[in-house]
Each structure stands twice: as structure tokens, then as C-alpha cells.
C-alpha positions in Angstrom: 26.5 0.1 8.0 22.9 1.3 8.0 21.9 4.5 6.0 19.4 6.5 7.9 16.0 7.5 6.3 15.6 11.0 5.0 14.4 13.0 8.0 10.8 14.2 7.9 11.8 17.8 8.4 13.4 17.5 4.9 10.2 16.2 3.4 7.9 19.1 3.9 5.5 18.6 0.9 2.3 16.9 0.0 1.5 16.1 -3.6 -1.3 14.3 -5.6 -0.1 11.3 -7.7 -2.2 9.9 -10.6 -0.7 6.7 -11.8 -0.8 6.1 -15.5 -2.1 2.7 -16.6 -1.4 1.4 -20.1 -4.3 -0.1 -21.9 -4.2 -3.4 -23.9 -5.7 -1.8 -27.0 -8.8 -4.2 -26.9 -10.7 -4.2 -23.7 -8.8 -1.8 -21.5 -8.1 1.9 -22.4 -5.0 3.7 -21.3 -5.6 6.3 -18.6 -5.0 7.5 -15.0 -6.0 5.7 -11.8 -7.7 7.8 -9.1 -5.3 10.3 -7.4 -3.3 9.1 -4.3 -2.0 11.7 -1.8 1.7 11.4 -1.0 2.9 13.0 2.2 6.3 13.8 3.6 7.9 14.1 0.2 10.3 16.8 -1.2 9.8 18.5 -4.5 13.0 20.2 -5.6 12.4 22.5 -8.6 15.4 23.0 -10.7 16.5 24.3 -14.1 19.3 22.3 -15.7 20.0 23.3 -19.3 22.1 21.0 -21.5 23.6 22.9 -24.4 25.3 21.5 -27.6 26.2 23.1 -30.8 22.8 22.2 -32.3 20.3 22.3 -29.4 19.4 23.3 -25.9 17.5 20.9 -23.7 16.1 21.3 -20.3 16.4 17.9 -18.4 13.8 18.1 -15.7 11.6 20.8 -14.2 11.6 19.1 -10.7 12.6 16.0 -8.9 10.4 14.3 -6.3 12.0 12.5 -3.4 10.0 9.7 -1.8 11.6 8.1 1.3 10.6 4.5 1.8 10.5 4.9 5.6 9.2 8.4 6.3 7.1 9.2 3.2 3.5 8.0 3.1 0.5 7.5 0.8 -3.2 7.5 1.1 -3.3 4.1 -0.7 -1.1 1.6 -2.6 0.6 2.8 -5.8 3.6 2.2 -8.0 5.7 4.9 -9.6 5.4 4.7 -13.4 6.5 6.8 -16.3 3.8 9.1 -17.9 2.1 9.4 -14.5 1.2 12.8 -13.1 2.2 14.7 -10.0 0.4 17.8 -8.9 2.2 20.2 -6.4 1.0 23.6 -5.5 -1.4 23.6 -8.5 1.3 22.7 -11.0 0.9 19.3 -12.8 4.0 17.6 -14.1 4.5 14.3 -16.0 6.9 11.7 -14.7 9.8 11.1 -17.1 12.1 9.0 -15.0 11.7 6.7 -12.0 15.0 6.2 -10.1 15.0 3.8 -7.1 18.0 4.6 -5.0 19.5 1.7 -3.0 21.8 1.7 0.0 22.0 -2.1 0.7 18.2 -2.1 0.2 15.7 0.3 -1.3 16.2 3.7 0.4 14.2 6.2 -1.6 12.9 7.2 -5.0 14.0 10.1 -7.1 11.3 10.9 -9.6 12.3 13.2 -12.6 9.4 15.3 -13.8 8.6 17.8 -16.6 
């Protein structure tokens, strides 16, 4: 059974992605690579609040959906934690990279704050 890609009409957004690169502490500094444009993605804003007796935490501000078939990028990249996504002028940091498989890699769900 083949799972179909996420249809392009459900991937209406374009974002800028700045990949975070960890330095080695000696010759290479930590920082961000030049921005890459990601097209045919979906940014789903949400507000999930987790309450306990002692605290209240918001899990993610948004989730980015990147389909391995229908989404595209202006150059090669790798999703990494601490990287930045800018959508509609709002810049968010990646907190979780979740590759979703359906027999093979189907799409990524990227948790952002």
C-alpha cells in the first residue's frame, strides 16, 4: 500500500529556513547558514497549553509540514534543532524535528517556538 504525498493545495506557504551549525569551539564558530527558501509547505499555528499543579507550559507555537515529494527548496539543507524559520515576518526556532515514515520517509513535522 502506497501512502500518497501531501497534496500541493494543502501546502500553501513559503518560508525562509536558516540552518543552525554547531561550532567546534576552536576553529569554527556556531551560527546560521545562509537562508534557504522552502516552498509548498504548511505552517499550522497552534496553542497547546499543558497544565499541571505547579506550572503551565505551551508546547509549540507552530508546526511546519514539509512533504518529501511536493515541497521544495532553493538549495540543499538539513532540518536541525536551533535553526530558524521565518513565516509572514515571524521568526521561530526549531525545537523538534520529527521525520514521519509510511514505509519510507513521507514528510517532516517541525515543532517551532
